LUMTIMI-13892 format. One record per residue: residue number from 1; x, y, z of N, C-alpha, C in turn. Coordinates in steps of 0.2 Angstrom, whole numbers, always signed. Layout:
<figus>
   seq    n.xx    n.yy    n.zz   ca.xx   ca.yy   ca.zz    c.xx    c.yy    c.zz
   NUM       X       Y       Z       X       Y       Z       X       Y       Z
...
</figus>
This chain:
<figus>
   seq    n.xx    n.yy    n.zz   ca.xx   ca.yy   ca.zz    c.xx    c.yy    c.zz
     1     +52    +672    +584     +59    +668    +583     +64    +675    +584
     2     +69    +673    +586     +74    +679    +584     +78    +678    +576
     3     +77    +684    +573     +82    +683    +566     +87    +687    +567
     4     +93    +684    +569     +99    +687    +570    +101    +691    +563
     5    +100    +689    +559    +103    +694    +552     +98    +701    +553
     6     +91    +699    +551     +88    +704    +550     +88    +710    +558
     7     +90    +707    +564     +91    +712    +570     +98    +715    +569
     8    +104    +712    +567    +109    +716    +566    +109    +721    +560
     9    +106    +720    +555    +106    +722    +550    +104    +730    +551
    10     +97    +730    +554     +93    +735    +557     +98    +741    +562
    11    +102    +736    +567    +108    +739    +573    +111    +745    +567
    12    +114    +740    +563    +120    +743    +559    +118    +750    +555
    13    +111    +749    +553    +109    +755    +548    +107    +760    +554
    14    +105    +759    +561    +103    +765    +565    +108    +768    +566
    15    +114    +764    +568    +119    +766    +569    +123    +770    +563
    16    +123    +769    +556    +124    +771    +552    +121    +779    +551
    17    +116    +781    +552    +111    +787    +553    +113    +790    +558
    18    +115    +788    +564    +117    +792    +568    +125    +795    +567
    19    +128    +791    +565    +135    +794    +563    +135    +798    +558
    20    +128    +799    +554    +128    +805    +550    +126    +804    +542
    21    +128    +796    +540    +127    +795    +535    +120    +795    +533
    22    +118    +797    +525    +112    +799    +525    +106    +792    +523
    23    +110    +785    +521    +107    +780    +518    +111    +774    +520
    24    +109    +769    +521    +114    +764    +522    +109    +755    +518
    25    +112    +754    +514    +109    +747    +511    +113    +741    +512
    26    +110    +735    +513    +115    +729    +513    +113    +724    +509
    27    +120    +724    +505    +119    +716    +500    +123    +711    +499
    28    +123    +705    +498    +127    +697    +499    +133    +701    +494
    29    +139    +699    +498    +146    +698    +495    +147    +694    +489
    30    +145    +695    +483    +145    +689    +478    +149    +691    +471
    31    +148    +688    +466    +152    +691    +459    +146    +696    +456
    32    +149    +701    +454    +146    +706    +450    +143    +703    +443
    33    +140    +698    +440    +141    +696    +433    +138    +700    +429
    34    +133    +705    +431    +129    +710    +426    +137    +716    +423
    35    +140    +716    +429    +145    +722    +428    +151    +720    +423
    36    +154    +714    +424    +160    +711    +421    +160    +712    +413
    37    +156    +711    +410    +154    +714    +401    +155    +720    +401
    38    +152    +726    +405    +153    +733    +405    +159    +735    +406
    39    +162    +734    +411    +168    +735    +413    +174    +734    +408
    40    +173    +727    +405    +177    +725    +401    +178    +727    +395
    41    +171    +731    +391    +170    +734    +386    +173    +742    +387
    42    +172    +745    +394    +173    +751    +395    +181    +753    +394
    43    +185    +747    +397    +193    +748    +397    +195    +747    +390
    44    +191    +741    +386    +192    +740    +379    +192    +747    +375
    45    +188    +751    +376    +187    +757    +373    +191    +762    +375
    46    +194    +763    +380    +201    +766    +382    +195    +771    +386
    47    +190    +771    +389    +186    +777    +392    +189    +779    +397
    48    +195    +776    +401    +198    +776    +406    +205    +781    +405
    49    +205    +783    +400    +210    +788    +400    +217    +786    +401
    50    +221    +790    +405    +227    +788    +407    +225    +786    +415
    51    +221    +782    +416    +219    +780    +422    +219    +773    +424
    52    +227    +771    +421    +229    +764    +423    +227    +759    +428
    53    +227    +762    +433    +225    +758    +439    +219    +755    +438
    54    +215    +759    +433    +207    +755    +431    +209    +748    +429
    55    +214    +746    +426    +214    +740    +423    +217    +735    +426
    56    +219    +738    +434    +222    +732    +439    +216    +729    +441
    57    +217    +723    +444    +214    +719    +450    +207    +720    +447
    58    +206    +718    +440    +199    +715    +437    +194    +710    +442
    59    +197    +705    +443    +194    +701    +446    +191    +704    +453
    60    +196    +708    +456    +194    +710    +464    +188    +715    +462
    61    +189    +718    +456    +183    +724    +456    +176    +721    +456
    62    +177    +715    +454    +170    +712    +453    +168    +705    +459
    63    +173    +705    +461    +171    +700    +468    +174    +702    +475
    64    +171    +704    +479    +173    +707    +486    +176    +702    +490
    65    +173    +696    +488    +176    +690    +492    +185    +689    +491
    66    +187    +693    +486    +194    +692    +484    +197    +698    +488
    67    +194    +702    +490    +197    +708    +494    +195    +707    +501
    68    +190    +704    +503    +189    +703    +511    +189    +695    +511
    69    +193    +690    +515    +193    +684    +514    +187    +682    +519
    70    +183    +677    +516    +177    +676    +519    +171    +682    +519
    71    +172    +685    +516    +166    +690    +515    +158    +688    +514
    72    +155    +691    +516    +148    +689    +515    +144    +693    +515
    73    +145    +699    +518    +140    +705    +517    +143    +713    +512
    74    +140    +716    +509    +143    +722    +508    +138    +728    +510
    75    +140    +733    +515    +137    +738    +517    +138    +744    +513
    76    +133    +747    +511    +134    +753    +506    +131    +758    +510
    77    +135    +764    +510    +132    +770    +514    +132    +777    +510
    78    +130    +781    +510    +129    +788    +505    +130    +793    +511
    79    +134    +798    +510    +135    +804    +515    +134    +810    +510
    80    +130    +815    +513    +128    +820    +508    +133    +826    +508
    81    +135    +830    +502    +139    +834    +502    +135    +840    +499
    82    +128    +841    +497    +126    +846    +493    +128    +850    +498
    83    +127    +857    +494    +127    +864    +498    +125    +869    +493
    84    +122    +874    +496    +119    +880    +491    +123    +886    +491
    85    +128    +886    +494    +134    +889    +494    +137    +890    +488
    86    +139    +898    +486    +142    +897    +479    +148    +901    +480
    87    +154    +901    +475    +158    +906    +474    +155    +913    +474
    88    +158    +918    +477    +155    +924    +475    +156    +926    +470
    89    +162    +926    +466    +163    +930    +460    +161    +924    +454
    90    +157    +926    +451    +152    +922    +445    +158    +920    +440
    91    +163    +925    +440    +168    +925    +434    +173    +921    +435
    92    +175    +919    +442    +180    +915    +443    +181    +908    +444
    93    +186    +906    +442    +187    +898    +439    +183    +895    +446
    94    +179    +889    +443    +174    +885    +448    +178    +878    +450
    95    +175    +877    +456    +178    +872    +462    +171    +867    +462
    96    +171    +861    +460    +164    +855    +462    +162    +857    +469
    97    +156    +856    +471    +154    +856    +476    +157    +851    +482
    98    +160    +845    +479    +163    +839    +484    +167    +843    +488
    99    +172    +847    +484    +178    +850    +486    +178    +856    +490
   100    +173    +859    +492    +173    +865    +497    +176    +863    +503
   101    +176    +857    +507    +177    +857    +512    +182    +852    +514
   102    +184    +849    +520    +190    +843    +521    +188    +838    +517
   103    +194    +835    +515    +193    +830    +510    +190    +825    +513
   104    +185    +821    +508    +179    +816    +510    +182    +810    +513
   105    +188    +809    +510    +192    +802    +511    +193    +801    +519
   106    +195    +806    +521    +196    +806    +529    +190    +807    +533
   107    +184    +810    +532    +178    +812    +535    +176    +805    +534
   108    +176    +802    +530    +171    +797    +528    +175    +790    +531
   109    +181    +790    +531    +185    +784    +533    +185    +783    +542
   110    +185    +790    +545    +184    +790    +553    +176    +787    +554
   111    +171    +789    +551    +164    +787    +549    +164    +781    +551
   112    +168    +777    +545    +166    +768    +543    +171    +765    +549
   113    +176    +769    +552    +179    +764    +556    +175    +763    +563
   114    +172    +771    +564    +165    +771    +572    +161    +765    +569
   115    +160    +765    +563    +154    +759    +562    +156    +753    +562
   116    +163    +752    +561    +165    +746    +562    +167    +743    +570
   117    +169    +749    +572    +171    +748    +581    +163    +745    +583
   118    +156    +748    +582    +150    +748    +585    +150    +741    +584
   119    +150    +738    +577    +147    +731    +576    +154    +726    +578
   120    +157    +727    +581    +162    +723    +584    +161    +723    +593
   121    +159    +728    +594    +157    +729    +601    +150    +727    +603
   122    +145    +728    +598    +138    +726    +599    +137    +719    +596
   123    +140    +717    +590    +138    +709    +587    +143    +704    +590
   124    +149    +705    +589    +155    +701    +590    +161    +702    +587
   125    +164    +697    +586    +172    +695    +581    +170    +696    +573
   126    +168    +702    +572    +169    +702    +564    +174    +705    +560
   127    +177    +703    +555    +182    +705    +552    +179    +708    +545
   128    +184    +713    +543    +182    +717    +536    +186    +722    +536
   129    +184    +726    +530    +188    +733    +528    +184    +738    +527
   130    +186    +744    +526    +182    +750    +526    +184    +752    +518
   131    +180    +755    +514    +181    +758    +507    +180    +765    +506
   132    +182    +768    +504    +182    +774    +501    +186    +777    +496
   133    +183    +775    +490    +185    +777    +483    +192    +774    +484
   134    +195    +771    +487    +203    +771    +485    +205    +764    +485
   135    +201    +759    +482    +202    +753    +481    +198    +750    +476
   136    +200    +745    +473    +195    +741    +466    +189    +739    +469
   137    +184    +745    +471    +176    +742    +473    +172    +745    +468
   138    +167    +742    +464    +161    +746    +461    +157    +749    +464
   139    +159    +755    +468    +153    +759    +471    +147    +758    +470
   140    +146    +761    +465    +139    +762    +462    +136    +756    +461
   141    +139    +753    +458    +136    +743    +456    +133    +742    +464
   142    +136    +741    +468    +134    +739    +476    +129    +743    +478
   143    +129    +749    +477    +124    +754    +480    +118    +752    +478
   144    +117    +750    +471    +111    +750    +467    +108    +743    +469
   145    +113    +738    +470    +111    +732    +472    +109    +731    +479
   146    +110    +735    +482    +108    +737    +490    +101    +741    +490
   147    +100    +743    +484     +94    +749    +485     +93    +754    +485
   148     +99    +758    +486    +100    +763    +488     +98    +769    +482
   149     +97    +767    +475     +95    +770    +470     +97    +767    +462
   150     +97    +771    +459     +98    +769    +450    +106    +771    +448
   151    +108    +769    +443    +114    +772    +440    +110    +776    +435
   152    +110    +783    +434    +109    +787    +429    +111    +787    +422
   153    +109    +790    +417    +112    +792    +411    +119    +795    +411
   154    +120    +798    +416    +128    +802    +418    +132    +798    +422
   155    +129    +792    +422    +133    +788    +426    +134    +788    +434
   156    +130    +791    +436    +130    +793    +444    +123    +789    +446
   157    +125    +788    +453    +120    +784    +457    +115    +790    +459
   158    +107    +789    +456    +104    +792    +458     +97    +790    +463
   159     +97    +795    +468     +91    +793    +472     +84    +798    +472
   160     +78    +794    +471     +73    +799    +470     +70    +804    +476
   161     +72    +801    +483     +73    +806    +488     +77    +812    +488
   162     +83    +810    +485     +89    +816    +489     +94    +818    +482
   163     +91    +815    +476     +96    +816    +469    +102    +813    +469
   164    +107    +815    +469    +115    +813    +467    +122    +817    +470
   165    +119    +822    +475    +128    +825    +478    +128    +821    +484
   166    +131    +816    +484    +132    +812    +489    +138    +807    +487
   167    +142    +806    +493    +149    +800    +493    +144    +793    +493
   168    +150    +788    +490    +147    +782    +491    +153    +779    +495
   169    +153    +775    +500    +158    +771    +504    +155    +764    +506
   170    +159    +759    +508    +158    +752    +509    +161    +749    +516
   171    +157    +746    +519    +161    +741    +524    +159    +734    +520
   172    +165    +731    +519    +164    +723    +516    +165    +719    +524
   173    +160    +714    +525    +163    +710    +531    +160    +703    +531
   174    +163    +699    +535    +163    +692    +535    +156    +691    +539
   175    +150    +696    +540    +145    +693    +544    +139    +694    +539
   176    +136    +687    +540    +130    +687    +538    +124    +692    +539
   177    +121    +693    +536    +116    +698    +536    +110    +698    +533
   178    +104    +702    +534     +97    +703    +529     +99    +708    +523
   179     +96    +706    +518    +100    +709    +511     +94    +713    +508
   180     +95    +718    +507     +90    +724    +504     +89    +721    +496
   181     +84    +722    +493     +83    +721    +486     +86    +727    +482
   182     +88    +723    +476     +92    +729    +473     +85    +736    +469
   183     +88    +741    +469     +85    +746    +466     +80    +744    +459
   184     +74    +743    +459     +70    +738    +454     +70    +743    +447
   185     +70    +750    +446     +69    +754    +440     +73    +759    +440
   186     +73    +760    +433     +77    +766    +431     +73    +773    +431
   187     +74    +779    +433     +69    +784    +433     +73    +789    +429
   188     +74    +790    +424     +78    +794    +420     +74    +794    +414
   189     +70    +790    +413     +65    +790    +407     +67    +794    +402
   190     +65    +797    +397     +66    +800    +391     +73    +808    +391
   191     +73    +808    +398     +77    +813    +399     +84    +814    +396
   192     +86    +819    +394     +95    +818    +390     +97    +823    +392
   193     +95    +828    +399     +97    +835    +401    +105    +835    +402
   194    +107    +828    +405    +114    +828    +406    +118    +827    +400
   195    +116    +821    +395    +119    +823    +390    +120    +828    +384
   196    +114    +831    +384    +115    +839    +381    +119    +843    +384
   197    +119    +843    +391    +122    +849    +394    +130    +848    +396
   198    +132    +842    +395    +140    +840    +397    +144    +845    +391
   199    +149    +849    +394    +152    +852    +389    +157    +851    +385
   200    +159    +844    +386    +165    +841    +383    +162    +835    +379
   201    +155    +833    +378    +153    +827    +376    +156    +821    +379
   202    +156    +821    +386    +160    +817    +388    +154    +809    +390
   203    +147    +811    +390    +142    +806    +391    +141    +803    +382
   204    +145    +799    +381    +145    +796    +375    +139    +793    +372
   205    +135    +789    +377    +128    +787    +376    +126    +786    +383
   206    +120    +785    +383    +117    +785    +389    +120    +780    +396
   207    +122    +781    +399    +125    +777    +405    +132    +777    +403
   208    +134    +780    +399    +143    +778    +397    +146    +785    +397
   209    +151    +785    +401    +155    +790    +402    +161    +789    +399
   210    +164    +793    +394    +172    +792    +391    +176    +798    +395
   211    +177    +794    +401    +181    +796    +405    +186    +801    +404
   212    +189    +798    +397    +196    +805    +396    +192    +810    +393
   213    +186    +811    +393    +184    +818    +390    +181    +821    +395
   214    +180    +817    +402    +176    +822    +407    +180    +826    +410
   215    +176    +832    +411    +182    +838    +415    +184    +837    +421
   216    +181    +832    +425    +183    +831    +431    +190    +827    +430
   217    +190    +822    +425    +198    +819    +424    +202    +824    +421
   218    +201    +828    +418    +205    +833    +414    +208    +837    +419
   219    +204    +840    +423    +207    +844    +430    +210    +840    +435
   220    +209    +834    +436    +211    +830    +442    +216    +825    +440
   221    +213    +819    +436    +216    +813    +435    +221    +814    +430
   222    +220    +819    +425    +225    +819    +420    +232    +822    +423
   223    +236    +818    +422    +244    +822    +424    +247    +827    +418
   224    +247    +825    +413    +249    +827    +407    +245    +834    +405
   225    +247    +838    +399    +243    +845    +397    +237    +842    +395
   226    +232    +847    +396    +226    +848    +394    +227    +847    +387
   227    +223    +841    +383    +223    +842    +376    +221    +849    +373
   228    +222    +851    +368    +220    +857    +365    +212    +858    +362
   229    +211    +852    +361    +204    +849    +358    +198    +854    +364
   230    +200    +854    +368    +195    +856    +376    +195    +863    +376
   231    +201    +867    +372    +201    +875    +374    +193    +877    +372
   232    +190    +880    +376    +185    +884    +377    +179    +881    +377
   233    +180    +874    +381    +174    +870    +382    +174    +868    +390
   234    +180    +871    +394    +179    +868    +401    +175    +871    +405
   235    +169    +875    +402    +164    +880    +406    +168    +881    +413
   236    +174    +885    +412    +177    +888    +418    +178    +883    +424
   237    +179    +877    +423    +180    +874    +430    +188    +873    +430
   238    +190    +874    +437    +196    +873    +438    +199    +866    +442
   239    +193    +862    +445    +193    +858    +449    +186    +854    +448
   240    +187    +848    +445    +179    +845    +445    +174    +847    +441
   241    +169    +845    +441    +162    +848    +437    +157    +845    +439
   242    +153    +849    +441    +145    +848    +443    +140    +848    +437
   243    +142    +850    +432    +136    +850    +426    +132    +845    +424
   244    +132    +838    +426    +127    +834    +424    +123    +833    +431
   245    +127    +835    +435    +122    +835    +443    +118    +839    +442
   246    +120    +846    +441    +116    +854    +442    +110    +852    +437
   247    +110    +849    +432    +104    +850    +427    +100    +844    +429
   248    +103    +840    +431     +99    +834    +433     +91    +834    +438
   249     +85    +834    +435     +80    +835    +437     +80    +833    +445
   250     +83    +827    +447     +80    +823    +453     +85    +827    +458
   251     +90    +833    +456     +92    +837    +462     +89    +842    +465
   252     +83    +843    +462     +79    +848    +464     +77    +845    +474
   253     +79    +838    +474     +77    +837    +481     +83    +836    +484
   254     +88    +839    +482     +95    +838    +486     +92    +844    +492
   255     +96    +841    +498     +95    +847    +503    +103    +847    +506
   256    +104    +853    +509    +111    +856    +511    +112    +850    +518
   257    +119    +849    +516    +123    +844    +521    +124    +847    +527
   258    +123    +843    +533    +124    +845    +540    +132    +844    +543
   259    +135    +842    +539    +143    +839    +539    +148    +846    +540
   260    +148    +846    +547    +152    +853    +548    +159    +852    +545
   261    +162    +847    +543    +168    +847    +540    +170    +848    +533
   262    +163    +848    +530    +163    +849    +522    +161    +856    +521
   263    +161    +861    +527    +159    +867    +527    +166    +872    +524
   264    +164    +876    +518    +171    +880    +515    +175    +884    +518
   265    +179    +886    +517    +182    +891    +520    +180    +897    +516
   266    +179    +902    +520    +176    +908    +518    +180    +910    +512
   267    +187    +910    +514    +192    +912    +509    +191    +909    +502
   268    +190    +903    +501    +189    +900    +495    +182    +904    +493
   269    +178    +904    +495    +171    +907    +492    +171    +914    +490
   270    +175    +917    +494    +177    +925    +491    +182    +927    +488
   271    +186    +921    +484    +192    +922    +480    +189    +926    +474
   272    +191    +930    +471    +189    +932    +463    +193    +929    +459
   273    +192    +931    +453    +195    +926    +447    +202    +932    +448
   274    +204    +938    +449    +210    +939    +449    +215    +934    +454
   275    +212    +934    +460    +216    +932    +465    +218    +924    +463
   276    +213    +921    +461    +215    +914    +458    +220    +914    +453
   277    +217    +918    +448    +223    +916    +441    +231    +919    +445
   278    +232    +924    +450    +238    +926    +451    +240    +922    +459
   279    +237    +916    +460    +237    +914    +466    +245    +910    +467
   280    +247    +911    +472    +253    +908    +474    +255    +902    +478
   281    +260    +899    +479    +259    +891    +482    +257    +893    +490
   282    +260    +897    +493    +258    +898    +501    +250    +899    +500
   283    +249    +903    +496    +241    +903    +497    +237    +897    +495
   284    +240    +893    +490    +236    +888    +489    +237    +882    +494
   285    +243    +882    +497    +244    +877    +504    +239    +879    +509
   286    +238    +885    +511    +234    +888    +518    +226    +887    +514
   287    +223    +888    +510    +217    +887    +508    +216    +881    +507
   288    +220    +876    +504    +217    +871    +502    +220    +864    +507
   289    +223    +867    +513    +227    +861    +517    +220    +857    +518
   290    +221    +850    +518    +215    +845    +522    +209    +845    +516
   291    +211    +848    +510    +205    +848    +504    +207    +843    +498
   292    +202    +841    +495    +202    +836    +491    +207    +840    +485
   293    +208    +847    +485    +211    +850    +479    +218    +849    +479
   294    +220    +848    +485    +227    +846    +485    +230    +841    +482
   295    +224    +837    +480    +226    +831    +475    +231    +833    +469
   296    +226    +839    +466    +232    +840    +459    +238    +845    +461
   297    +239    +846    +468    +246    +849    +469    +244    +857    +465
   298    +248    +862    +468    +249    +868    +465    +248    +867    +458
   299    +253    +865    +455    +256    +866    +449    +250    +863    +445
   300    +246    +857    +445    +241    +854    +442    +236    +860    +442
   301    +232    +863    +449    +227    +868    +448    +230    +875    +445
   302    +236    +877    +445    +238    +881    +440    +238    +880    +433
   303    +239    +873    +432    +240    +872    +424    +233    +873    +422
   304    +227    +870    +426    +220    +871    +425    +218    +878    +425
   305    +219    +882    +428    +219    +890    +429    +222    +892    +422
   306    +227    +891    +419    +231    +894    +415    +229    +891    +407
   307    +224    +885    +408    +222    +883    +402    +215    +887    +400
   308    +212    +887    +406    +205    +891    +406    +207    +899    +404
   309    +212    +902    +405    +214    +908    +404    +216    +908    +396
   310    +219    +905    +394    +222    +904    +387    +216    +903    +383
   311    +211    +899    +385    +205    +898    +380    +201    +906    +380
   312    +201    +908    +385    +199    +915    +385    +201    +919    +382
   313    +209    +921    +380    +213    +925    +377    +211    +924    +370
   314    +211    +916    +367    +211    +914    +360    +205    +917    +358
   315    +198    +915    +362    +191    +917    +360    +190    +923    +359
</figus>
């Protein structure tokens, strides 16, 4: 007997891999009961810092049917961004691996739209929306629910096969599909490497991040001055931070991505410390055009670099 849901699910997964996604899992669009009290507690503890938008659309974050009318399925996807390329000057302020190339929002959005077009062409009239880190969707919860991995002590989604250096995105659609089982077990065990290594003690308990202490937050989300308590604790990061992933044993399974658009500009890797410290707005616009780094604007990146420099001077 022809099982429509299973056939359609397999078609979608095959096309996702063809488009360059690393993995694809599918879960039923329903209310996230387990996540509701966790999210409420996290917000109550002010772990979102100045990210006031995290307080908005509480119900929508927990129920995709409020985002897409008639939603039946959440298609979760991962896209590899791991690279073994590094900035050549070890003393230069550092940029997180995910920000080396073209802004992932546009790269993934194009792939999601292509997947949506494939579904409509090959399955029929399907309604839905693409989500890339820009709407009230709990990406990690849905990825776990669709069997793509577990949420580690550093609050990142981790896969036994490939580690955690990947982006998450979703299609929420009004099509009934065959659903994957949630990822069954946590494989962090007694390991606390991420907790021990975090330079600002942002992992306040296993699986709990105080976002307002995270270097990624301090260098990207925070619009005001970086608090003085973090002087000398930023581990030389000027945009984002990879520490809790770099020390994770599961990332020994990470393999370099094959996405042309994520390849860094040579100039970015060749910057020495002095060039970054003295960087002009003109250089910023040229090197970081179409990059996630442009989100901080020149003034934000300069603030971060100056803060790192003042820490060195005082120490």
